[in-house]
C-alpha positions as CSV (number, residue, x, y, z in Angstrom):
1,M,161.9,52.3,26.2
2,Q,160.7,55.9,25.9
3,K,161.2,56.1,29.7
4,V,164.9,55.0,29.2
5,V,165.3,57.5,26.5
6,A,164.0,60.4,28.7
7,I,166.4,59.3,31.5
8,I,169.4,59.3,29.4
9,F,168.6,62.6,28.0
10,Y,168.0,64.0,31.5
11,F,171.6,63.1,32.4
12,L,173.1,64.4,29.3
13,I,171.3,67.7,29.9
14,L,173.0,67.8,33.5
15,S,176.3,67.3,31.8
16,A,175.9,69.9,29.2
17,G,176.1,72.9,31.6
18,S,174.4,76.2,31.7
19,V,174.2,76.6,28.0
20,V,171.9,73.7,27.8
21,V,169.7,74.8,30.7
22,A,169.0,78.2,29.0
23,Q,168.1,76.4,25.8
24,I,165.7,73.9,27.7
25,S,164.0,76.4,30.5
26,P,161.1,78.3,28.8
27,G,161.9,81.4,31.0
28,K,162.8,82.6,34.5
29,L,160.5,81.6,37.2
30,A,158.6,84.0,39.2
31,A,160.0,85.4,42.2
32,V,158.0,83.4,44.6
33,H,159.4,80.3,42.8
34,A,163.0,81.6,42.5
35,H,164.2,78.9,44.9
36,L,163.4,76.4,42.4
37,E,165.6,77.7,39.7
38,G,168.2,75.3,38.2
39,I,168.0,72.1,36.1
40,S,168.3,70.1,39.2
41,N,164.9,71.5,40.6
42,C,162.9,70.7,37.5
43,T,161.5,67.6,39.1
44,Q,160.2,69.4,42.0
45,C,157.3,70.6,39.8
46,H,157.6,68.7,36.5
47,T,157.0,65.0,36.3
48,L,159.6,63.3,33.7
49,G,157.6,62.4,30.6
50,D,154.5,64.2,31.8
51,K,152.9,67.6,32.4
52,V,152.9,69.5,35.6
53,T,150.7,67.8,37.7
54,N,148.5,69.0,40.6
55,A,150.2,66.6,42.9
56,K,153.5,68.1,42.7
57,C,152.0,71.8,43.4
58,M,150.4,70.1,46.6
59,D,153.9,68.5,47.6
60,C,154.9,72.3,48.1
61,H,151.4,73.9,48.9
62,V,150.6,71.5,52.0
63,E,148.3,74.2,53.5
64,L,146.2,74.5,50.5
65,K,146.3,70.7,49.8
66,S,144.9,70.4,53.5
67,R,142.2,72.7,52.8
68,I,141.2,71.1,49.4
69,E,141.2,67.6,51.1
70,Q,138.7,69.3,54.1
71,K,136.7,70.8,50.8
72,R,137.3,74.1,52.4
73,G,138.0,77.5,50.7
74,Y,138.0,79.0,47.3
75,H,140.0,76.1,45.7
76,S,137.2,73.6,46.8
77,S,134.4,75.6,45.2
78,S,132.4,74.4,42.3
79,D,134.2,76.8,40.2
80,I,137.6,75.7,40.8
81,R,137.5,72.2,41.7
82,G,139.0,69.7,39.3
83,K,141.0,72.3,37.4
84,N,144.7,72.0,36.9
85,C,146.7,74.4,39.1
86,V,148.9,75.6,35.9
87,S,145.6,76.8,34.1
88,C,145.5,79.7,36.8
89,H,148.9,79.8,38.2
90,N,151.7,79.0,35.3
91,D,155.2,80.0,35.5
92,H,158.5,80.8,33.5
93,H,157.2,84.3,32.5
94,G,159.9,86.1,34.4
95,V,160.8,87.1,37.7
96,N,158.2,89.7,38.1
97,F,155.5,87.7,36.9
98,Q,152.3,87.6,39.2
99,I,151.3,84.0,39.5
100,L,148.5,85.0,41.9
101,R,146.5,87.3,39.7
102,F,142.9,88.3,39.9
103,D,140.6,91.5,39.9
104,K,140.0,92.1,43.6
105,Q,137.0,94.2,42.7
106,K,135.4,91.5,40.6
107,F,136.4,88.5,42.9
108,N,133.5,86.4,44.0
109,H,134.3,86.3,47.8
110,D,131.4,83.7,48.3
111,L,133.4,81.0,46.6
112,S,136.0,81.3,49.5
113,G,133.3,80.0,51.9
114,F,133.2,83.1,53.6
115,K,130.1,85.3,52.2
116,L,130.9,89.1,52.8
117,T,127.9,90.9,54.0
118,G,127.3,93.9,56.0
119,V,130.1,95.8,57.0
120,H,132.5,93.2,55.6
121,A,131.5,93.9,52.1
122,K,133.0,97.5,52.6
123,K,136.3,96.3,54.0
124,E,139.6,96.4,51.8
125,C,141.2,92.9,51.4
126,K,144.1,94.0,53.4
127,D,142.0,94.7,56.4
128,C,141.5,91.2,56.9
129,H,144.1,89.5,55.1
130,K,147.2,90.5,57.2
131,A,149.7,88.7,59.3
132,D,148.1,89.8,62.8
133,H,145.2,87.5,62.0
134,I,147.1,84.5,61.0
135,T,147.9,82.0,64.0
136,D,149.7,79.5,61.8
137,G,153.6,80.3,62.0
138,K,154.7,78.7,58.8
139,I,151.7,80.5,56.9
140,K,152.2,83.8,59.0
141,N,156.1,83.8,57.6
142,K,155.0,83.8,54.1
143,K,155.7,87.3,52.3
144,F,152.1,87.2,50.6
145,T,149.2,84.9,51.3
146,Y,145.5,85.1,51.3
147,L,145.6,81.6,53.6
148,G,145.8,81.1,57.4
149,L,142.5,83.4,58.5
150,N,140.2,81.7,60.9
151,P,136.6,82.5,59.7
152,A,135.3,82.7,63.3
153,C,134.5,86.1,64.3
154,L,137.3,86.0,67.0
155,G,139.9,85.2,64.2
156,C,139.8,89.0,63.4
157,H,138.1,90.7,66.2
158,T,139.0,91.2,69.8
159,D,137.0,89.3,72.2
160,Y,135.2,92.0,74.0
161,H,133.5,89.8,76.5
162,Q,136.7,88.1,77.6
163,K,135.6,84.6,77.3
164,T,132.7,85.3,79.5
165,L,130.3,84.5,76.7
166,S,130.1,82.3,73.6
167,A,132.9,82.7,71.2
168,V,130.3,82.6,68.3
169,C,129.5,86.5,68.1
170,S,126.8,86.0,65.5
171,N,124.7,84.2,67.8
172,C,124.0,87.8,69.1
173,H,125.5,90.4,66.6
174,G,124.7,91.1,63.1
175,V,127.0,91.8,60.5
176,D,125.9,95.4,59.9
177,A,127.0,96.7,63.4
178,F,128.1,95.4,66.7
179,K,125.4,97.6,68.4
180,P,122.8,96.8,68.9
181,A,123.0,93.0,69.2
182,V,120.1,92.4,67.0
183,K,120.1,88.8,67.1
184,F,120.0,88.8,71.0
185,N,116.9,87.6,72.5
186,H,116.7,88.0,76.3
187,T,113.8,85.4,76.5
188,T,116.4,82.7,75.4
189,T,118.5,83.6,78.7
190,K,117.9,82.3,82.3
191,Y,116.2,85.7,83.1
192,P,113.4,86.7,80.2
193,L,112.5,90.2,80.4
194,T,108.8,90.9,81.2
195,G,106.8,94.2,81.9
196,M,108.9,97.4,82.6
197,H,112.1,95.3,82.5
198,Q,111.8,95.3,78.7
199,A,112.3,99.3,78.8
200,V,115.4,99.3,81.0
201,P,118.5,100.2,79.2
202,C,120.9,97.4,79.2
203,I,123.7,99.4,81.0
204,K,121.3,99.8,84.1
205,C,122.0,96.0,85.0
206,H,125.1,95.5,82.8
207,E,127.6,97.9,84.1
208,V,130.6,99.0,82.0
209,T,133.9,98.3,84.1
210,T,137.6,97.7,83.3
211,K,138.8,94.2,83.3
212,N,142.4,93.1,82.3
213,G,143.2,96.7,81.4
214,L,140.5,96.7,78.9
215,K,136.8,98.1,78.8
216,F,134.5,95.3,79.7
217,Q,130.7,95.1,80.0
218,E,129.6,92.3,82.3
219,F,126.7,90.1,80.8
220,A,127.4,86.8,82.4
221,G,127.0,86.2,86.2
222,I,124.6,88.8,86.9
223,K,122.6,88.0,90.2
224,F,118.9,87.8,89.3
225,Q,117.5,85.2,91.6
226,S,116.0,88.0,94.0
227,C,114.4,91.3,93.1
228,L,116.5,92.7,95.9
229,D,119.7,91.8,93.8
230,C,118.8,95.0,91.7
231,H,116.1,96.9,93.6
232,T,116.2,98.5,97.0
233,D,113.6,97.1,99.6
234,P,111.6,100.4,100.4
235,H,109.9,98.3,102.8
236,K,113.1,97.5,104.8
237,N,112.1,93.8,105.0
238,K,108.9,94.3,106.7
239,F,107.1,92.3,104.0
240,G,109.8,89.8,103.3
241,Q,112.1,89.6,100.4
242,N,109.9,88.0,97.7
243,C,108.6,91.1,96.1
244,S,106.6,89.1,93.5
245,Q,104.0,88.2,96.2
246,C,102.6,91.7,95.8
247,H,104.2,93.3,92.8
248,I,104.4,92.6,89.0
249,T,107.0,93.6,86.6
250,E,104.4,95.8,84.7
251,S,104.6,98.4,87.6
252,F,105.6,98.4,91.4
253,H,102.5,100.5,91.7
254,T,100.2,97.6,90.5
255,V,99.8,95.3,93.4
256,K,98.3,91.8,92.8
257,G,96.3,89.8,95.1
258,I,95.4,93.0,97.1
259,S,92.5,91.7,98.5
260,N,94.8,89.2,100.5
261,F,97.2,91.9,101.4
262,D,97.7,91.8,105.2
263,H,97.7,95.7,106.1
264,D,98.6,95.0,109.9
265,R,102.2,94.3,108.5
266,T,102.3,97.8,107.8
267,K,102.7,100.8,110.3
268,F,99.0,101.3,110.0
269,K,96.6,98.7,111.3
270,L,93.3,98.7,109.7
271,E,90.5,98.4,112.3
272,N,86.8,98.5,112.4
273,K,85.6,101.0,109.8
274,H,88.9,101.5,108.2
275,K,88.6,97.7,107.2
276,D,85.8,98.5,104.8
277,V,87.5,101.3,103.0
278,P,88.6,100.6,99.3
279,C,92.1,100.8,98.9
280,L,91.8,103.8,96.2
281,K,90.1,105.9,98.7
282,C,93.3,106.2,100.8
283,H,95.8,105.4,98.0
284,K,94.6,107.6,95.2
285,T,97.5,107.5,93.0
286,S,98.9,104.2,93.6
287,V,99.2,101.8,96.6
288,T,102.8,102.0,96.9
289,A,103.0,105.9,97.2
290,P,104.0,107.0,100.5
291,L,101.2,108.1,102.6
292,K,101.0,110.4,105.6
293,Y,99.0,108.6,108.3
294,A,100.0,109.6,111.9
295,R,96.9,111.9,112.2
296,C,93.3,111.4,111.2
297,L,93.4,114.9,109.4
298,D,95.9,113.3,107.1
299,C,93.1,111.7,105.4
300,H,89.9,112.9,106.9
301,P,89.1,116.9,106.3
302,D,88.5,118.7,109.3
303,Y,84.7,118.3,109.7
304,H,84.7,121.0,112.7
305,K,86.4,123.6,110.5
306,N,89.1,124.9,113.0
307,Q,86.8,124.8,116.0
308,F,89.4,122.7,118.0
309,V,92.5,124.6,117.7
310,K,95.3,124.6,120.6
311,Q,98.4,126.9,120.3
312,G,97.8,127.1,116.4
313,V,97.5,123.2,116.0
314,V,94.1,121.5,115.1
315,Q,93.5,118.7,117.5
316,D,93.2,115.3,116.0
317,C,89.9,113.5,115.7
318,S,91.2,110.5,117.8
319,D,90.9,112.8,121.0
320,C,87.1,112.1,120.6
321,H,86.4,109.7,117.9
322,S,87.5,106.3,117.3
323,T,87.5,103.9,114.2
324,T,84.2,102.5,114.9
325,G,82.5,105.5,113.6
326,F,82.5,109.2,113.7
327,T,78.8,109.2,115.4
328,L,80.4,107.7,118.3
329,F,82.8,109.5,120.3
330,S,84.7,109.0,123.4
331,Y,84.8,112.7,124.7
332,T,84.0,112.6,128.5
333,V,82.2,114.6,131.0
334,E,85.4,115.0,132.7
335,Q,86.9,116.6,129.7
336,H,83.9,118.8,128.9
337,N,84.3,119.9,132.7
338,K,87.8,121.3,131.8
339,G,86.2,123.8,129.3
340,N,84.3,126.9,130.1
341,F,81.0,125.1,130.7
342,R,80.7,122.5,133.3
343,L,78.1,119.7,132.7
344,E,75.9,119.5,135.9
345,G,72.6,118.1,137.0
346,A,70.1,117.5,134.0
347,H,72.7,118.8,131.5
348,L,74.6,115.4,132.3
349,A,71.6,113.7,130.5
350,T,71.3,116.1,127.6
351,P,72.4,114.8,124.2
352,C,75.2,116.7,122.5
353,L,73.2,117.3,119.4
354,A,70.7,119.3,121.7
355,C,73.4,122.0,122.2
356,H,76.0,121.3,119.6
357,K,73.6,120.8,116.6
358,K,70.8,123.2,116.6
359,Q,71.2,123.7,113.0
360,E,72.5,121.5,110.0
361,K,76.0,121.6,111.3
362,W,77.7,121.0,114.5
363,S,78.9,123.9,116.6
364,F,81.4,123.8,119.6
365,K,82.8,127.2,119.7
366,S,80.9,130.6,120.5
367,I,77.6,128.6,121.2
368,G,77.2,130.7,124.5
369,L,77.6,130.1,128.1
370,R,74.2,131.6,129.4
371,C,71.3,129.7,129.9
372,V,69.2,132.0,127.4
373,D,71.8,130.9,124.9
374,C,70.1,127.6,124.8
375,H,66.9,128.2,126.8
376,K,64.0,130.2,125.7
377,D,63.5,133.0,128.3
378,I,59.8,132.6,129.1
379,H,59.9,135.2,131.6
380,E,61.2,138.1,129.3
381,S,59.3,141.3,129.8
382,Y,57.6,139.8,132.9
383,I,60.3,140.1,135.3
384,S,62.4,143.1,135.8
385,K,66.1,143.0,135.0
386,E,67.1,144.0,138.4
387,F,65.8,140.7,139.9
388,Y,67.7,138.4,137.2
389,P,70.7,140.5,135.9
390,E,71.8,139.3,132.3
391,K,68.8,136.8,132.2
392,S,70.7,134.5,134.7
393,C,68.0,131.6,135.3
394,D,70.3,130.2,137.9
395,I,69.3,133.0,140.2
396,C,66.3,131.0,140.9
397,H,66.7,127.6,139.1
398,N,69.3,124.9,139.3
399,T,70.3,122.2,136.7
400,S,69.2,119.4,138.8
401,K,65.3,120.2,138.5
402,W,63.9,123.1,136.9
403,Q,60.9,123.0,139.3
404,V,63.0,123.5,142.3
405,L,63.5,127.0,143.0
406,T,66.0,128.7,145.4
407,Y,65.2,132.4,145.0
408,D,65.6,134.8,148.2
409,H,62.4,136.6,147.9
410,V,63.5,139.0,150.4
411,K,65.2,140.9,147.7
412,T,61.9,141.8,146.1
413,G,60.7,143.6,149.4
414,F,58.2,141.1,150.1
415,E,59.5,138.5,152.5
416,L,57.7,135.1,152.4
417,T,56.5,134.1,156.0
418,G,54.2,131.5,157.4
419,G,51.7,130.6,154.8
420,H,53.5,132.4,152.2
421,A,56.4,130.3,152.4
422,K,54.3,127.1,151.4
423,P,53.1,128.1,148.1
424,T,55.0,127.5,145.0
425,C,56.0,130.5,142.9
426,R,53.6,129.5,140.3
427,D,50.7,129.4,142.7
428,C,51.2,133.4,143.0
429,H,53.0,134.2,139.6
430,F,51.0,132.2,137.2
431,K,47.5,133.3,137.0
432,K,45.1,130.6,135.6
433,N,43.1,131.5,132.7
434,P,40.0,129.1,131.9
435,V,39.9,130.1,128.4
436,G,43.8,130.3,127.5
437,P,47.2,129.7,128.8
438,E,48.3,130.9,132.2
439,Q,49.2,134.6,132.7
440,Q,52.7,135.2,134.1
441,Q,52.7,138.0,136.9
442,F,55.7,139.3,138.4
443,S,56.5,142.8,138.1
444,S,52.7,143.4,137.7
445,L,52.2,142.0,141.1
446,N,52.3,144.6,144.1
447,S,52.4,143.6,148.0
448,T,48.8,144.1,148.8
449,C,47.0,141.3,150.3
450,T,44.0,141.6,147.9
451,Q,46.4,141.4,145.0
452,C,46.2,137.5,145.6
453,H,43.6,137.1,148.5
454,P,39.9,138.0,147.8
455,D,38.8,140.8,150.3
456,I,36.0,138.8,152.2
457,H,35.2,142.0,154.2
458,F,34.1,143.6,150.9
459,K,36.3,146.8,151.7
460,Q,35.1,147.3,155.5
461,F,38.8,148.0,156.4
462,E,40.1,149.5,153.2
463,T,42.1,152.6,153.9
464,N,43.2,154.9,151.1
465,G,42.0,152.4,148.4
466,E,44.1,149.7,150.3
467,T,43.1,146.7,152.7
468,N,46.0,145.5,154.7
469,C,45.1,142.2,156.3
470,L,48.1,142.2,158.5
471,R,46.4,144.8,160.8
472,C,44.6,141.9,162.2
473,H,45.9,138.8,160.9
474,T,49.4,137.0,160.6
475,T,50.9,134.8,157.7
476,N,50.6,131.9,160.1
477,L,47.3,130.1,160.0
478,W,45.5,133.4,159.2
479,K,44.8,133.7,163.1
480,I,43.6,137.1,164.4
481,V,46.2,138.1,166.7
482,N,47.1,141.7,166.1
483,F,43.4,143.2,166.5
484,D,42.8,145.3,169.3
485,H,38.9,146.3,169.7
486,N,39.9,149.3,171.9
487,T,41.6,150.9,168.9
488,T,38.0,151.1,167.3
489,S,35.4,153.6,168.0
490,Y,33.6,151.1,170.4
491,K,35.7,149.9,173.2
492,L,35.0,146.7,174.9
493,D,34.7,146.9,178.6
494,G,32.8,144.8,181.4
495,K,30.8,141.9,180.0
496,H,31.3,143.0,176.7
497,Q,34.9,141.7,176.7
498,K,33.7,138.1,176.9
499,V,31.0,138.2,174.3
500,A,31.9,136.2,171.0
501,C,32.5,138.2,168.0
502,A,29.8,136.7,166.2
503,K,27.1,137.6,168.7
504,C,27.6,141.2,167.4
505,H,29.2,140.7,164.0
506,K,26.7,138.8,162.0
507,P,26.4,137.8,158.5
508,V,24.7,140.3,155.9
509,T,23.7,140.4,152.2
510,R,24.3,143.5,150.3
511,E,24.4,143.6,146.5
512,Q,24.4,139.9,146.3
513,N,27.4,139.5,148.5
514,T,27.0,137.8,151.8
515,F,29.7,138.8,154.4
516,V,30.1,139.5,158.2
517,L,29.4,143.2,159.1
518,Y,32.2,144.5,161.0
519,K,31.7,148.0,160.6
520,I,28.5,148.7,162.6
521,K,27.5,152.3,162.3
522,N,25.0,152.5,165.2
523,T,26.3,151.2,168.4
524,R,23.5,152.2,170.5
525,C,22.5,149.6,173.6
526,E,19.0,149.1,172.0
527,N,20.4,147.8,168.6
528,C,21.7,144.7,170.2
529,H,19.8,144.4,173.3
């Protein structure tokens, strides 16, 4: 019955005109509801016989209704849920009345479902709540609204990565600043960073370019399957392209599995003694640092101290030595004979050190070319310089055999003939001493016979203190071929010419010396007959 009365009353009002409307309406609607003015629109918000209901509000505010049904946003928060709309948004208070009114400074944005943190908390409402950020056309056309924003980062922010990475920016970025990406962890990617890679600036691998007219830094699609995707191969593929076989990410200079490294694959093959040398003996800073290796002297000191220099360049060790050891050498006699001192005779069998290592160190230069530079001159002070100038041993000796002599004795003024040609030099020039060493006698010798031979005639033929055996004898078999008895004081004639010498010249003993008497003072006949 009451509903019937209300209906009748409603139609009476419609027929009463504007005077009645003015008396029934509590006041003008706010500007946002101005399109609902007029008695015919009352039921748009009011239910006859009842209060203004939330359902009527939601009939118009469908976007808000959808969010509430999804339990999203401020109107679904615990503080607002269950309230009547008119408790906050009542109307009929005039055209300029603000239905949507709250203190922006005190508004708890957490209730909206989007908590303001970091730099978001420092922004003005208008910085985010603007038409540019609204994609729904109906909401975007509203004169004023806080609806229509997508809470996803890309709802407000430009996709710097241009769909090459996830649209969820918060996976990597924090709310305080986009850079650095504090949440990003490279270990969760397909290429975890280890060793020195951890210290490499991002931009070294992820270059900044331009894409679609915008600044763009490439993160996805970077090649990383091979080290050579980023690094240049300093070995030019000599060791293959799998750098990790030898290197680690902590440092290129640290080589793993060095004991198994095949040095033969380098330009310097390790042979003989080099195989036993520890790596760090040559690679003093790191095994990857470039090394000179073309010449032995690139690693080894010049042991010979510039003794082998040609045209200002020190000759390399490999000219004489090999990797089997420095104590062995390949320097040949033929090479030696190209120098200033030819090796001949016994010198061919002489050890190198006998000449070149007389002291602690080896010497090859300025060690002398003369015999006496190496050999002791045993004849010094015994032979006059005129007979061996500059102490040249080769005037008498040769390198084949020291005892074989070739000296021309004619140069001394005493030619060796007959029996003199048979004795050795030592027989005449080395006087035996029963109580001591032999005594040399060269310059001290004269050419008199008695200097070497005993005077068996006991000075019977001495003239002016000298006995000249050659007056009677020759050097051949000591035969008497030169003696002429007729040159004496007793000429032989008649039967005397056939008498044997011993018949007249008989042995005598005088002063304990027995000898044949040739100087007979008394030559009277009765002395013999």
